N, C-alpha and C positions, 0 to 999 in steps of 0.2 A: 273462095275466100280463105279457107283454112290453109291451103297451099301457099297463098300469097302471105298470110300472116307468119307461117312457119319460115318462109325464105326471109321475111323481114326480121324475124327474131334471130336468125342464124347470122344475118348481116351485122346486127347490133352487137351480138355476142362476139363476133370476129374483130369488130372495131374496139370493143371493150378489152379484148386480149391485147391488141396493139397498144392501147393506152396503158395497159398494166405493164407491158414490157418497157414502154417508154419511161414510166415513173421508176420502175426498177433501176433503169440505167442512170437516171438523174439522181436518184436518192441514195444509191448504194455507197459512193464514196464518203458522203457526209454522214450517213448512218454508221459506217465503219469508224470514221474519224471520232465522232462524238461518243459512240459506244466504248471504244478503248479509253477515251479520255475521261468520261463521266462515270463509267461503270467500273472500269478496271484500274483507273488511276494511271494510265500510260501517257506517253507523249501524244500531243495533239494530232500530229501527223507523223506517219512512218515514211521511210524513203520511197516505197511504191505501194500501190494498192495491194499487190500481190503479197506484200510482206504481212498483211493482216491475217494471212493464213496461220501465222505463228502467234497470233494473239487470241484473247478470249472471244473474238468476233469471228472465229474460223467458220462456224456453222452458218453464220449469216452470209459470209462471202460464198461459200460453197453452194448453199441453198439458193442464192439469187442467181448464181451462174447456171445451175441446173435448171432453174425456172425459165430463164432466157432460152436455154438449149432446147427444152421441151417445146416451147412455142415455135422456135425456128424449125424444128423437125416437122411440125405439123403446119407450117406456113404453106399455103398454096397461092401461087401468083397467077399471072396470065400466060405463062409459058413455061416449058420445061427447064429453061434457064433459071427462072425465078426459083422453081423448086430446088434445083441443083445447088444454087448459091445459098439457099436457106439451109439445106442439109449440111453443106460445108461449114457455114457459120455455126450451126448447132454442134457439129463435131468439135469445132475449135473450142466452143464454150466449155464442153465437157472436158476436153484436154486441159484447159486452163484450171478447171476445178479439181480434176483428178491427178494432175501432174503439178504439184506445187513448185514454185520457184525455189531456188536454192536460198537457204536462210542467210548464209554469209560465205564469203570467199568466191572463188571461181565457180562457174556454172557446172553443175553435175548433169547427168542424162535427164533427170526429171526437170531441171531448171531449163535446159535447152529446148525440150519439147514444150514447156510452158511458154518460153519466149517466142518461139516459132508460131505456136497456135495463137497467142495474143496478137502477134503482128498480122497474121493472115486474117484473124477475126475482124480487126478493124478495117482492113483493106477490103475485105468482102462487104462489110457494112457500108463503107463509103461508096462502093459500087451501087449498092441498093439506092443510096441517097442521090447520087450524081446521075445515075443512068436509069435504073428500073423505076423509081418513084416518079421520075420527071417525064415519063411518056406522056404525051400531050393528047393523043387521039385526033380525031378529025376536027373537032370543035371545042377547044378547051375553054372553060369558063374563066371569068376574071379571078375567082377565088383560086382555081387550079393554077393559074399562072403565078399567084402570089405564094402558093404552096411550093411551086417549083424553085422559087428564089430561096425559100427557107431550106429545101432539100440540098441545093447547090452549096449554100453556105455551110450546112452541117457536114456534108461530105468533105469540103475543103478543110474545115477545122479538124476533122479526124485525121486526114492525111498529114496536115501541118503538124499535128501533135505527134504523130509517129516520126515525122522527119526531125522534129526538135528533140525527141527522146534519143534518136540515133546519133544526132550531132552531139548531145550532151554525153553520151557514152563514149564517144570518140575522143572528145577534147577535155573531159573532166576526170576520166578514169573511173566513172561511176561512184562518185563521192556518196557513201551510205548515209551521211548525215544531211545531205541536201534534200529539200522537199520538191525539187524541180520535177522529178519524174512523176510524183504523186499528183501534182497539179496538172501537168501535161495529160496524164491518164484521166484526170477528173474532167478536163475540157473535152476529151474524146468521148467519154461516157455521157456527159451532158449533151453533146451534139447528137450522139446516137439516140438518146432519149427524146430530144426535141423532134428529131426526124420521124421517129415512130409515133409520137403523140400527134404530129401533124397528119401522118398517114391514117391515124385512128379517128381523125375528125375533130380533134380538140382545137386546132389552130386553123383559122380560115376555112371552115367547112363549107360545102355547097349547101344551099337551102333545102335541098332534097333530103339531106341527112338529118 
């Protein structure tokens, strides 16, 4: 009985961590935006989420990214591929936090590392949503099939957001006064958060949970 209870407690703790990561992803852009606007009297939105590194909300941005990275490093899936992808995403999250984007002008080395890490981060997370989380097993429940649709939508949103940002950079010359990239990144983060909230049992959970 004690062994079963311990296993159950660990399962619920793991689900709680997934939920926490999901909420961090969803709330981060809005927390940064409102923090700069209400606390520091800055613009409501900056050109990108990464630009908040140069605002009074720097510690919130870096802390949130490090928290996500820590969980991804300790994430254990059902195969070595799951663990490898989690480690890659965790490294990317740390690189995003520790190598800030260029504040203005052409990208320097730190900005280039930041951009590459951010792109790979969302690509890996989209793989989690589209492939890893959607594994059905031999007899998927009705709730599992519903969750799979959510995972697929979230993965597509993340990839579409990346594509939209790339197109924006090519055709707009990266207008620093536009909020397009900020909202595209926000859409990707919200999709990431919803995907992990769903995996954590918040959305369409099986009754056994």
